[in-house]
C-alpha positions as CSV (number, residue, x, y, z in Angstrom):
1,M,-1.7,35.5,-12.2
2,E,-2.2,31.9,-13.2
3,R,-2.9,29.4,-10.5
4,K,-0.2,26.8,-9.8
5,I,-1.6,23.4,-9.2
6,T,0.5,20.8,-7.5
7,S,1.0,17.7,-9.7
8,R,-0.6,14.5,-8.6
9,I,2.8,12.8,-9.1
10,T,4.3,15.1,-6.5
11,K,1.5,14.4,-4.1
12,S,1.9,10.6,-4.7
13,V,5.6,10.7,-4.1
14,I,5.0,12.6,-0.8
15,I,2.4,10.1,0.4
16,A,4.6,7.1,-0.7
17,C,7.7,8.6,1.1
18,I,5.7,9.0,4.3
19,L,4.5,5.4,4.0
20,I,8.0,4.0,3.2
21,A,9.5,6.0,6.1
22,L,6.9,4.7,8.5
23,D,7.4,1.1,7.3
24,I,11.2,1.4,7.8
25,I,10.7,2.9,11.3
26,L,8.2,0.2,12.3
27,Q,10.7,-2.5,11.0
28,K,13.5,-1.0,13.1
29,I,11.3,-0.5,16.3
30,F,9.4,-3.8,16.2
31,N,11.0,-6.8,14.6
32,P,8.8,-8.5,13.5
33,V,6.1,-5.8,13.1
34,P,2.8,-6.8,15.0
35,D,0.2,-8.4,12.7
36,G,-1.9,-5.8,10.9
37,T,-0.1,-2.8,12.3
38,R,1.8,-2.1,9.0
39,Y,-1.3,-2.4,6.9
40,L,-3.7,-0.6,9.2
41,L,-1.3,2.4,9.2
42,R,-0.9,2.2,5.5
43,L,-4.7,2.2,5.1
44,L,-5.1,5.3,7.3
45,I,-2.3,7.3,5.8
46,T,-3.3,6.5,2.2
47,F,-6.9,7.5,2.9
48,A,-5.9,10.7,4.6
49,G,-3.3,11.5,2.0
50,V,-5.6,11.1,-1.0
51,L,-8.4,12.9,0.8
52,T,-6.1,15.8,1.4
53,A,-4.8,15.7,-2.2
54,C,-8.4,16.0,-3.5
55,I,-9.1,19.0,-1.2
56,V,-5.8,20.7,-2.1
57,Y,-6.5,20.2,-5.8
58,S,-10.0,21.7,-5.5
59,R,-8.7,24.7,-3.6
60,Q,-5.8,25.3,-6.0
61,S,-8.3,25.1,-8.9
62,G,-10.5,27.7,-7.4
63,G,-13.4,25.3,-6.9
64,N,-14.4,25.4,-10.5
65,L,-14.6,21.6,-10.8
66,V,-17.2,18.9,-10.9
67,F,-17.3,15.6,-8.9
68,G,-15.6,13.6,-11.7
69,D,-12.6,16.0,-12.0
70,I,-11.8,15.8,-8.3
71,F,-12.4,12.0,-8.2
72,S,-10.2,11.5,-11.2
73,H,-7.4,13.5,-9.7
74,G,-7.7,11.5,-6.4
75,F,-7.8,8.1,-8.1
76,K,-4.8,8.9,-10.4
77,T,-2.9,9.9,-7.2
78,T,-4.0,6.6,-5.7
79,A,-2.7,4.7,-8.7
80,A,0.7,6.3,-8.5
81,V,0.9,5.7,-4.7
82,A,-0.1,2.0,-5.3
83,F,2.6,1.6,-8.0
84,L,5.3,3.2,-5.8
85,M,4.3,1.1,-2.8
86,A,4.3,-2.1,-4.9
87,V,7.8,-1.4,-6.2
88,Y,9.0,-0.6,-2.6
89,T,7.3,-3.8,-1.3
90,F,9.0,-5.9,-3.9
91,V,12.4,-4.4,-3.1
92,A,11.8,-4.7,0.6
93,V,10.7,-8.3,0.5
94,K,13.5,-9.4,-1.8
95,W,16.4,-7.5,-0.1
96,I,15.4,-5.7,3.1
97,Y,13.1,-7.9,5.2
98,P,14.8,-10.9,6.7
99,P,14.1,-14.3,5.1
100,P,11.7,-16.7,6.8
101,S,13.3,-18.3,9.9
102,A,13.7,-22.0,10.4
103,A,10.8,-22.0,12.9
104,E,8.5,-20.3,10.3
105,M,9.6,-22.9,7.7
106,D,8.9,-25.8,10.1
107,A,5.5,-24.3,10.9
108,A,4.8,-24.1,7.2
109,V,5.8,-27.7,6.6
110,K,3.6,-28.9,9.5
111,A,0.7,-26.9,8.1
112,I,1.1,-28.4,4.6
113,E,1.4,-31.9,6.2
114,L,-1.8,-31.4,8.1
115,Q,-3.7,-30.9,4.9
116,G,-2.8,-34.5,4.0
117,N,-1.9,-35.9,0.6
118,N,1.8,-34.8,0.9
119,L,4.9,-36.6,2.1
120,H,7.3,-34.8,4.4
121,E,9.9,-34.1,1.7
122,E,7.2,-32.8,-0.7
123,A,5.9,-30.6,2.0
124,K,9.4,-29.2,2.7
125,R,9.8,-28.5,-1.0
126,M,6.5,-26.8,-1.2
127,A,7.3,-24.6,1.8
128,A,10.7,-23.6,0.3
129,Q,9.0,-22.7,-2.9
130,A,6.4,-20.6,-1.1
131,A,9.1,-18.8,0.9
132,K,10.9,-18.0,-2.4
133,N,7.8,-16.6,-4.0
134,R,6.4,-14.8,-1.0
135,W,7.0,-11.5,-2.7
136,I,3.9,-12.1,-4.9
137,V,1.6,-12.3,-1.8
138,Y,3.2,-9.2,-0.3
139,V,3.0,-7.1,-3.5
140,S,-0.7,-8.2,-3.9
141,I,-1.5,-7.1,-0.4
142,S,0.4,-3.9,-0.9
143,L,-1.7,-3.1,-4.0
144,F,-4.9,-3.8,-2.3
145,A,-3.9,-1.9,0.9
146,S,-3.2,1.1,-1.4
147,L,-6.0,1.0,-3.8
148,L,-9.0,0.5,-1.5
149,P,-8.3,3.4,0.9
150,G,-7.3,5.6,-2.1
151,L,-10.6,4.8,-3.8
152,L,-12.5,5.7,-0.6
153,G,-10.4,8.8,-0.1
154,S,-11.1,9.9,-3.7
155,L,-14.8,9.4,-3.3
156,L,-15.0,11.2,0.0
157,G,-12.7,14.0,-1.2
158,A,-14.8,14.6,-4.3
159,A,-18.0,14.4,-2.3
160,I,-17.1,16.9,0.5
161,T,-15.0,19.3,-1.5
162,K,-16.7,22.7,-2.0
163,K,-17.5,23.3,-5.6
164,N,-18.6,26.6,-7.2
165,Q,-20.8,25.0,-9.8
């Protein structure tokens, strides 16, 4: 009987669905979500998910793998999770999360004015432009918050997994 190995895409979708569900739950319970909570949980879940994916892959393969095979599987899983989370973050920032409030915009204008060299109207225009393009920052953070723990999970998973060779 041939061994059935779970696809890394399937594992990635499962990890991403857990992360998306957690993000939506946090958004509904805490509005706004406390600083760092969203990304700390994303780091932990991504790390644990990729580590588990590496261990499951090794067990399903019968342990006849080398470090590079397991690391490769884990990092490809990480790349797929990062892609799915970047797409979700883009959609969430554009259409799900509330836009910046007037108080947040006023705080941004004051911060820009404190830097000097800008008039009040120019500072307002810069703050409005930053609010419109905030998705770029959120997607960048999302990619980093997915790739870093995935890399560490892949390395640890490949290192601790029992190999027959």
